[in-house]
C-alpha positions as CSV (number, residue, x, y, z in Angstrom):
1,M,0.1,0.0,0.1
2,E,1.5,3.3,-1.1
3,I,0.9,6.2,1.4
4,D,0.6,9.4,-0.7
5,K,-1.2,12.7,-0.5
6,S,-4.4,11.4,-2.1
7,L,-4.6,8.7,0.6
8,I,-4.2,11.3,3.2
9,L,-6.6,13.6,1.7
10,K,-9.1,10.8,1.9
11,L,-8.3,9.9,5.4
12,E,-8.7,13.8,6.3
13,K,-12.6,13.6,4.6
14,L,-13.2,10.2,6.3
15,S,-12.1,11.4,9.8
16,R,-13.3,14.9,9.4
17,L,-10.1,16.5,10.1
18,T,-8.0,19.1,8.5
19,F,-4.2,19.1,8.4
20,N,-1.9,21.6,6.9
21,E,1.0,20.6,4.7
22,T,3.4,19.9,7.5
23,E,1.0,17.9,9.4
24,R,0.0,15.8,6.2
25,K,3.9,15.0,5.8
26,E,4.1,14.1,9.5
27,V,1.1,11.7,9.1
28,M,2.5,10.2,5.8
29,A,5.7,9.5,7.5
30,N,4.0,8.0,10.6
31,L,1.9,5.8,8.6
32,S,4.7,4.4,6.3
33,N,6.5,3.6,9.6
34,I,3.7,1.5,10.9
35,L,3.5,-0.2,7.5
36,T,7.1,-0.9,7.9
37,M,6.9,-2.4,11.2
38,I,3.9,-4.5,10.1
39,K,5.9,-5.9,7.2
40,K,8.7,-6.9,9.7
41,L,6.2,-8.9,11.6
42,D,5.1,-10.7,8.7
43,E,8.7,-11.9,8.0
44,I,8.7,-13.8,11.4
45,D,8.2,-17.7,11.1
46,S,5.2,-18.3,13.6
47,S,4.5,-21.7,12.0
48,Q,6.0,-23.4,15.0
49,L,4.0,-21.3,17.7
50,E,1.0,-22.7,19.3
51,S,-2.2,-20.6,19.1
52,P,-3.3,-20.1,22.8
53,A,-6.9,-20.6,23.3
54,Q,-6.9,-17.9,25.8
55,L,-4.6,-14.8,26.0
56,S,-4.4,-15.2,29.7
57,T,-4.2,-18.3,31.9
58,N,-4.8,-16.5,35.0
59,V,-8.1,-17.3,36.6
60,Q,-9.6,-14.5,38.9
61,P,-11.3,-15.6,42.0
62,L,-15.0,-14.7,42.3
63,R,-16.5,-13.4,45.5
64,E,-19.7,-14.5,46.4
65,D,-22.3,-12.0,45.5
66,I,-24.3,-11.1,48.7
67,A,-26.7,-8.2,48.8
68,K,-26.3,-6.0,51.8
69,Q,-26.9,-2.4,52.7
70,S,-23.8,-0.4,52.8
71,I,-25.5,3.0,53.8
72,T,-28.8,4.2,55.1
73,R,-31.4,6.2,52.6
74,E,-30.7,9.2,55.0
75,Q,-27.0,8.8,54.8
76,A,-27.3,8.9,50.8
77,L,-29.6,11.8,50.8
78,S,-27.7,13.8,53.5
79,N,-25.5,15.8,50.8
80,A,-28.1,15.7,47.8
81,P,-28.7,19.3,46.7
82,D,-32.6,18.4,46.4
83,Q,-34.3,15.5,47.5
84,N,-38.0,14.6,49.0
85,G,-37.1,12.2,51.8
86,T,-36.9,9.2,49.5
87,F,-35.4,10.1,46.1
88,F,-33.0,12.4,44.8
89,K,-34.5,15.2,42.6
90,V,-32.9,16.1,39.3
91,P,-33.6,18.7,36.8
92,K,-35.7,17.5,33.9
93,V,-33.6,16.9,30.7
94,I,-36.1,15.7,28.2
95,E,-38.8,17.8,27.1
96,Q,-42.1,16.2,25.6
């Protein structure tokens, strides 16, 4: 794949970005470097490597899911800027 000015202009349009000439040259150089690194990875012989079923063999221990009340309703509402004793009051955000 050739990284040229037309490709950068197309990327600008797709991403809705605008670059000046200096930035375009920098983006072209960066994309070329990325493609060069990918080509180097293609040169590696990975035929002898085993494909892992999972990326990580670590198993996270799960805790028992027990419902418990951590604070009272009064404690939760104590710092609320507006409440009615049972619920938080918030400004209406959807108009009908």
